[in-house]
Structure formats: C-alpha cells, structure tokens
N, C-alpha and C positions, 0 to 999 in steps of 0.2 A: 157085541152090537155097537158099542161106542166107536170102535175102530172102523167098522163098516160105514157108519155115518160120517166119520172124519174123512175117509177116502172119498165118499160121495160128495162131500162139500168141496174137497180139493179138486175133484174132477169137474164140478160145476164151475169153479173159478177158472180152471184151465180151459174149459170150453168157452167161457166168455172171452178170455184173453186171446185164444187162438182164432175165434170167430171175428173178433174186432180186428185182429191183425190181417186176416184174410180180406175183410171188407176194406181195410186201409189200402191194400195192394190191388184192389179192383175186383175182388171176388164178390160173390153174392150168396145170400142165405138161401138154402134149399128146403128148409123146414117151413111148410106152409103156415103153421100156427105162429111160429116166431116171426115170419115175414109179415103176417097180419099185425102182430103187436109192434112191429117196427114203424108203424105209421106215426108213432109218437117219438120217433128217433131211433137210430140203430142201437145205441147203448141202452136207452130206456127200454126198448123192446126186449133186448137180451136179458136185462135185469128182471123185468116183469115176468118173462118166461121162466127164469130161474126161481123166482119167488113162488110161482105156481108149482113147479117141480119140487121145490123144497117142502111145500105144504103136503104134497102127495107123499114124499119120502117120510116126513114126520108122521103122517097117518099110518104108513106101513110099519114104521119103527114102533109106534105105540101099540099097534095091534099084533105085533109079533111076526110080521111078514119079512123076516130077515133074508129069506131066500130071494124074494123079489128085489130087495135092495142090493144083494150081491150080484144078481143078474143085471140090474141097472148099472152097477159099477163096471161090469165087463162091457156093456154096450157103450157107456160114456167113455171108457178107455179107448175103444175103437174109434169113436167119434173124434176124440182129441187127436189121436194119431192121424186120422184122415185129414183133420184141419191142419195139422202141422205139415203134412205132405203138400197140401194146397198152398200154404203160406210159402214154403220153400220154392215151389214151382213158380208162384207169382213173383216172388222177390228176385228170382234169378232171371226171369223173362224181361 
C-alpha cells in the first residue's frame, strides 16, 4: 500500500509540473473542476485540486481501497504522458 501511495504522490507532482509547463507554453486546462479552482491563480488552483485528490486518496487508503488507488495511478500516468506530449508540441511550435 505504501508504494502505491508513493507512486500516487509522485504522479500528482508530475501532473502539477507538466500542467504548469503546458500553461507556460500557451496550453489550457481541460479539467472543468481544476479550471474553476484556477480562478485563484493557475498554480494555486492546481495545488488546491491536488489537495482535494490527496484527501480522497487518503480516504481510499485508510479504508482499504487499494484497487481504486492502483486504478488512479494508471489514469494519472496516462494524464502525465498526455501532458508531456502537449508540452513537447507547444515547445516545438
């Protein structure tokens, strides 16, 4: 369980960094919830959204929903890869 949570935390950090890079190069946030939270600033919105997600992950971990956390890790891996592709495309353009 601990390694699953560590991977989750690393993926959340990677998501923040890749999203911030995409925004820097002119990209835009596609997640409606995160976009709403960004009214307090792009980085503040990202961090607030991650705090909410971390609370949900903590709840899943403490109630034994490891399968849900593993699934979240796969989903966030795909999101980070997607973000990296966008960053590369925007940086080259």
